[in-house]
C-alpha positions, -999 to 999 in steps of 0.1 A, spaced: -134 86 -22 -101 101 -9 -102 115 26 -78 132 51 -67 104 75 -75 125 106 -110 135 94 -140 119 111 -152 87 93 -186 94 78 -215 74 92 -220 40 77 -185 40 61 -150 26 70 -116 40 62 -85 23 45 -51 39 44 -23 27 21 11 41 30 46 38 17 66 53 46 82 23 63 119 27 71 126 -8 56 115 4 21 144 8 -3 127 40 -16 131 28 -52 104 20 -79 67 28 -76 40 5 -62 7 4 -79 -22 -3 -56 -60 -8 -62 -88 -14 -37 -115 -37 -51 -123 -25 -86 -114 11 -79 -88 32 -97 -51 23 -95 -31 45 -72 7 50 -77 27 52 -45 62 65 -44 82 64 -12 67 89 13 32 87 -2 0 76 14 -37 75 3 -68 73 25 -101 60 11 -136 59 27 -152 26 18 -184 7 26 -181 -18 54 -176 -55 44 -152 -76 24 -126 -59 3 -95 -69 -18 -63 -49 -20 -42 -56 -50 -6 -42 -53 24 -47 -76 58 -32 -81 59 -44 -118 78 -75 -107 58 -89 -78 20 -90 -74 2 -93 -41 -35 -97 -32 -48 -93 3 -84 -100 12 -97 -82 43 -129 -71 60 -136 -38 77 -165 -27 99 -184 6 99 -163 32 117 -131 11 116 -98 25 101 -76 -2 86 -40 7 76 -17 -11 53 21 -5 48 33 -13 12 71 -19 12 96 -25 -16 124 -46 -1 157 -59 -14 179 -88 -3 216 -85 4 225 -92 -32 198 -68 -44 212 -40 -22 246 -44 -38 231 -43 -73 210 -13 -63 241 5 -50 262 -4 -80 238 -2 -109 208 17 -94 186 -13 -104 177 -45 -85 149 -70 -81 127 -57 -53 102 -78 -34 68 -64 -24 55 -67 12 21 -57 25 17 -54 62 -16 -47 80 -10 -23 109 
């Protein structure tokens, strides 16, 4: 269930926020993210989504159509876990991105 990040966490649940706002992001290409077997969420730069989930073990899966990542984590009732999803490019990739508008972008997931 989608929830406002600042709303109180309902009793017996936990909260997970996925954001794409990191300054290191190259702001290109979408990232597709899915928590457990839930629906896929599309995040463009500047987007974030907050979900209320049952406490326990969960799996975050994300991809930018080139790189796929999987992060297993646990969350306790009342806890708010935040993940930053970041599309990055190396030095050569930045040159290609500037020149052609296209480059291979690696995907990073950071727990905050």
